[in-house]
C-alpha positions as CSV (number, residue, x, y, z in Angstrom):
1,X,191.8,134.5,103.8
2,X,190.5,133.8,107.3
3,X,188.7,137.1,107.4
4,X,187.3,136.5,103.9
5,X,186.0,133.0,104.8
6,X,184.5,134.3,108.0
7,X,182.4,136.9,106.2
8,X,181.6,134.4,103.4
9,X,180.5,131.7,105.8
10,X,178.4,134.1,107.9
11,X,176.6,135.5,104.9
12,X,175.8,132.1,103.5
13,X,174.4,130.9,106.9
14,X,172.3,134.1,107.2
15,X,170.7,133.4,103.8
16,X,170.0,129.8,104.4
17,X,168.5,130.6,107.8
18,X,166.1,133.2,106.3
19,X,163.3,130.8,105.5
20,X,161.1,133.5,103.8
21,X,163.8,134.6,101.4
22,X,164.9,131.1,100.7
23,X,161.4,130.0,100.0
24,X,160.7,133.0,97.7
25,X,163.9,132.3,95.7
26,X,162.8,128.7,95.0
27,X,159.0,128.8,94.9
28,X,158.4,131.9,92.8
29,X,160.3,130.7,89.6
30,X,158.9,127.2,89.8
31,X,155.4,128.7,90.2
32,X,155.8,131.0,87.2
33,X,157.3,128.4,84.9
34,X,154.7,125.8,85.8
35,X,151.8,128.3,85.3
36,X,153.1,129.4,81.9
37,X,153.7,125.8,80.9
38,X,150.1,124.8,81.6
39,X,148.7,128.0,79.9
40,X,150.6,127.5,76.7
41,X,151.0,123.7,76.7
42,X,148.4,123.3,74.0
43,X,150.7,125.2,71.6
44,X,147.9,127.4,70.2
45,X,149.0,130.8,68.9
46,X,146.8,133.1,67.1
47,X,149.0,135.8,65.6
48,X,150.8,135.6,62.3
49,X,154.3,137.2,62.1
50,X,155.8,138.1,58.8
51,X,159.3,139.6,58.6
52,X,160.2,142.0,55.8
53,X,163.8,142.5,54.7
54,X,164.8,145.2,52.2
55,X,167.9,144.2,50.2
56,X,170.5,146.9,49.2
57,X,169.1,146.7,45.7
58,X,165.6,147.2,46.9
59,X,162.8,148.7,44.9
60,X,161.3,151.6,46.7
61,X,157.8,150.9,45.4
62,X,156.7,148.0,47.6
63,X,153.1,148.4,46.6
64,X,153.6,145.9,43.8
65,X,153.4,143.3,46.6
66,X,149.7,143.2,47.4
67,X,150.3,140.7,50.2
68,X,151.6,143.6,52.3
69,X,148.0,145.0,52.6
70,X,146.6,141.8,54.0
71,X,144.8,142.3,57.3
72,X,145.4,140.5,60.6
73,X,149.1,139.9,59.9
74,X,151.8,141.5,61.9
75,X,154.6,142.8,59.5
76,X,158.0,143.4,61.1
77,X,160.9,145.2,59.5
78,X,164.2,143.4,60.0
79,X,167.7,144.6,59.3
80,X,169.8,141.4,59.5
81,X,168.7,138.7,57.1
82,X,170.6,135.7,58.7
83,X,169.0,136.4,62.1
84,X,165.6,136.6,60.5
85,X,166.1,133.3,58.7
86,X,167.0,131.7,62.0
87,X,163.8,132.9,63.5
88,X,161.8,131.4,60.6
89,X,163.6,128.1,61.3
90,X,162.6,128.2,64.9
91,X,159.0,129.3,64.2
92,X,159.4,132.7,65.7
93,X,158.6,134.2,62.3
94,X,156.0,132.5,60.2
95,X,157.2,134.0,56.9
96,X,160.2,136.0,55.7
97,X,160.1,138.1,52.5
98,X,163.1,139.8,50.9
99,X,162.1,142.8,48.8
100,X,164.5,143.8,46.1
101,X,165.0,143.7,42.4
102,X,163.4,140.2,42.7
103,X,161.4,138.8,45.6
104,X,162.4,135.9,47.8
105,X,160.5,134.3,50.6
106,X,161.4,131.8,53.3
107,X,158.9,129.4,54.9
108,X,159.3,126.6,57.4
109,X,158.1,123.3,55.9
110,X,156.9,122.1,59.3
111,X,154.9,125.2,60.2
112,X,151.2,125.3,59.6
113,X,151.3,129.1,59.7
114,X,153.9,129.2,57.0
115,X,151.7,127.0,54.8
116,X,148.7,129.3,55.2
117,X,150.7,132.5,54.6
118,X,152.3,131.0,51.5
119,X,148.9,130.2,50.1
120,X,147.9,133.9,50.7
121,X,151.1,135.2,49.2
122,X,150.8,133.1,46.0
123,X,147.2,134.1,45.4
124,X,148.6,137.3,43.8
125,X,152.4,136.8,43.6
126,X,154.8,139.5,42.3
127,X,157.1,138.7,39.3
128,X,160.4,137.0,40.0
129,X,159.2,135.4,43.2
130,X,161.7,132.7,44.6
131,X,160.8,130.2,47.2
132,X,163.2,129.1,50.0
133,X,162.4,126.2,52.3
134,X,163.7,125.9,55.8
135,X,163.4,123.0,58.3
136,X,163.5,123.3,62.0
137,X,161.7,122.4,65.2
138,X,159.3,124.8,66.8
139,X,160.4,126.9,69.8
140,X,157.5,126.8,72.2
141,X,156.7,129.8,74.4
142,X,157.9,127.8,77.5
143,X,161.3,127.2,75.7
144,X,161.5,130.9,75.0
145,X,160.3,131.9,78.5
146,X,162.7,129.8,80.7
147,X,165.8,132.0,80.2
148,X,163.8,135.1,81.0
149,X,162.3,133.8,84.3
150,X,165.7,132.5,85.4
151,X,167.4,135.8,84.5
152,X,164.7,137.7,86.4
153,X,165.1,135.5,89.5
154,X,168.9,136.1,89.3
155,X,168.3,139.9,89.0
156,X,166.2,140.1,92.2
157,X,168.4,137.7,94.1
158,X,171.6,139.6,93.2
159,X,170.3,143.2,93.6
160,X,168.3,142.8,96.7
161,X,170.5,140.1,98.2
162,X,173.6,142.3,98.1
163,X,172.4,145.9,97.7
164,X,169.6,145.8,100.3
165,X,171.7,143.7,102.7
166,X,174.6,146.1,102.7
167,X,172.2,149.0,103.4
168,X,170.6,147.1,106.3
169,X,174.1,146.4,107.7
170,X,174.9,150.1,107.5
171,X,171.6,151.1,109.1
172,X,171.9,148.8,112.1
173,X,175.5,149.8,112.7
174,X,176.9,146.4,111.8
175,X,179.3,147.9,109.3
176,X,180.4,150.4,111.9
177,X,181.4,147.6,114.2
178,X,183.2,145.8,111.3
179,X,185.2,149.0,110.7
180,X,186.9,148.6,114.1
181,X,188.2,145.2,113.1
182,X,191.2,144.4,110.8
183,X,188.7,143.7,108.0
184,X,189.3,145.9,104.9
185,X,186.5,147.2,102.6
186,X,188.0,145.1,99.8
187,X,187.8,141.9,101.8
188,X,184.3,142.6,103.0
189,X,183.0,143.4,99.5
190,X,184.8,140.5,97.9
191,X,183.3,138.1,100.5
192,X,179.8,139.5,99.9
193,X,180.2,139.2,96.1
194,X,181.5,135.6,96.2
195,X,178.9,134.5,98.8
196,X,176.0,135.9,96.7
197,X,177.6,134.4,93.5
198,X,177.7,131.0,95.2
199,X,174.1,131.3,96.5
200,X,172.7,132.5,93.1
201,X,174.5,129.8,91.1
202,X,173.3,127.1,93.4
203,X,169.7,128.2,93.5
204,X,169.6,128.9,89.7
205,X,171.1,125.5,88.9
206,X,168.6,123.7,91.1
207,X,165.7,125.6,89.5
208,X,167.1,125.0,86.0
209,X,167.5,121.2,86.4
210,X,164.3,120.9,88.4
211,X,162.3,122.5,85.6
212,X,164.2,120.5,83.0
213,X,163.2,117.3,84.8
214,X,159.6,118.3,85.0
215,X,159.0,120.1,81.7
216,X,161.9,118.9,79.5
217,X,162.3,122.2,77.7
218,X,164.7,122.6,74.8
219,X,168.5,123.1,75.3
220,X,170.2,123.0,71.9
221,X,173.6,124.4,73.0
222,X,176.3,123.7,75.5
223,X,175.6,123.4,79.2
224,X,179.1,124.7,80.0
225,X,178.3,127.8,78.0
226,X,175.1,128.3,79.9
227,X,177.2,128.0,83.1
228,X,179.5,130.7,81.9
229,X,176.6,133.0,81.1
230,X,175.1,132.4,84.5
231,X,178.3,133.1,86.4
232,X,179.2,136.2,84.4
233,X,175.6,137.5,84.5
234,X,175.3,137.0,88.2
235,X,178.6,138.6,88.8
236,X,177.6,141.7,86.8
237,X,174.2,142.0,88.7
238,X,176.0,141.6,92.0
239,X,178.5,144.3,91.1
240,X,175.5,146.5,90.1
241,X,173.9,145.9,93.5
242,X,177.2,146.8,95.3
243,X,177.4,150.1,93.3
244,X,173.8,151.0,94.2
245,X,174.4,150.3,97.9
246,X,177.7,152.2,98.1
247,X,176.6,155.0,100.3
248,X,172.8,154.5,100.8
249,X,171.9,154.3,104.5
250,X,168.1,154.1,104.3
251,X,166.4,150.8,103.5
252,X,163.4,152.7,102.1
253,X,165.6,154.7,99.8
254,X,167.5,151.5,98.8
255,X,164.2,149.7,98.0
256,X,163.0,152.6,95.9
257,X,166.2,152.8,93.9
258,X,166.4,149.0,93.3
259,X,162.7,149.0,92.2
260,X,163.5,151.9,89.9
261,X,166.1,149.9,88.1
262,X,164.4,146.5,88.2
263,X,161.1,147.5,86.7
264,X,162.5,148.9,83.4
265,X,164.6,145.7,83.1
266,X,161.5,143.5,83.6
267,X,159.7,145.4,80.9
268,X,162.5,145.9,78.3
269,X,164.8,142.9,78.7
270,X,162.4,140.5,76.9
271,X,161.4,138.5,80.0
272,X,157.7,138.2,79.1
273,X,157.6,139.2,75.4
274,X,159.8,139.9,72.4
275,X,160.6,143.4,71.4
276,X,160.5,142.5,67.7
277,X,158.3,145.0,65.9
278,X,158.7,147.7,68.6
279,X,160.3,151.2,67.7
280,X,164.0,151.0,67.2
281,X,164.8,153.4,70.0
282,X,163.1,151.0,72.5
283,X,165.3,148.1,71.3
284,X,168.4,150.2,71.6
285,X,167.4,151.4,75.1
286,X,167.1,147.8,76.2
287,X,170.8,147.2,75.4
288,X,171.9,149.3,78.4
289,X,170.5,146.7,80.9
290,X,172.7,143.8,82.0
291,X,169.6,141.5,82.1
292,X,169.0,142.0,78.4
293,X,172.5,140.6,77.5
294,X,172.1,137.7,80.0
295,X,168.7,136.6,78.6
296,X,169.7,137.1,74.9
297,X,172.9,135.1,75.4
298,X,171.1,132.3,77.3
299,X,168.2,132.2,74.9
300,X,170.6,132.0,71.9
301,X,172.4,129.0,73.4
302,X,169.2,127.2,74.5
303,X,166.9,127.7,71.5
304,X,169.4,128.1,68.6
305,X,172.4,126.2,69.8
306,X,174.7,129.2,69.4
307,X,178.4,128.9,70.1
308,X,180.8,131.0,72.1
309,X,181.7,133.2,69.1
310,X,178.1,134.1,68.5
311,X,177.3,135.2,72.0
312,X,180.7,136.8,72.7
313,X,179.4,140.4,72.2
314,X,177.0,139.8,75.1
315,X,179.7,138.3,77.2
316,X,182.1,141.2,76.5
317,X,179.4,143.7,77.3
318,X,178.7,142.0,80.7
319,X,182.4,141.9,81.5
320,X,182.8,145.6,80.8
321,X,179.7,146.4,82.8
322,X,181.0,144.4,85.8
323,X,184.3,146.2,85.8
324,X,182.6,149.6,85.6
325,X,180.1,148.7,88.4
326,X,182.9,147.4,90.7
327,X,185.1,150.4,90.2
328,X,182.3,152.8,91.0
329,X,181.0,150.7,93.9
330,X,184.5,150.5,95.5
331,X,184.9,154.2,95.1
332,X,181.5,155.0,96.7
333,X,181.6,152.5,99.5
334,X,181.6,153.8,103.0
335,X,181.4,151.9,106.3
336,X,179.0,154.5,107.9
């Protein structure tokens, strides 16, 4: 344990003394969150979203519903009706229509967009049209955005804070000197992982509660569940960084590899925008990224008040990814 604590303490001191890295980890998330808050604080949104669900007893001829030919409305095919109903409740969809032997539609009674779209729908309604009313508060863009920006900050801090650091240690012969000590690779990697986990958890918590104090964004679910998501997600990202740095000895190559994996995650993990309405293969591709499961789980807890059972698939996936990354990282790791 003395060897472990020596590496753990040294890595923490190295991070806190690096003023540039420390400032970037704190200032960048606060800047992005504040900017997005002021841009979207007026709550104006100009795009209508209508979800379409085809029931198992659906009628193939959907042309009977003339509403589907209305211009300037974004129609989105959905496969899971309960999830779509939740999104109507939280103003993420403005209207939901079930197409089958009879037609049902869901609106949010507190949504102005639902009101307008219902008027358009009822101007030429199909036969056997049933109305369903939902009630729920609006999820503003800043409420939706917070989990994404915190997850992105965790991603950069974990991948570059561990992966890039280990490569730098290897390049300047620091690891070679450690090899001559009684320190084992397991102790070194464990200390690096725990140190970065402590740093990321501290920084993310400060940013979270700082933004909460300033903006007061929505948190419907359990804070303890959010803590679990943060710890498991950070551990998975750190394990991924250890795997990427297992044998790399060039900082330039390490930076290129890390950028190669971070940019797809930034685009496909729903940090900036939702993938609803995109091709199915893109949504399936996004599931291979740890950041996707971190953000989806945190967003479900914060905006929908989801419980442990609801987000357990994401937590199981993150656990399995962490084990896989650690095994591969331990196998590939070399001192020199």
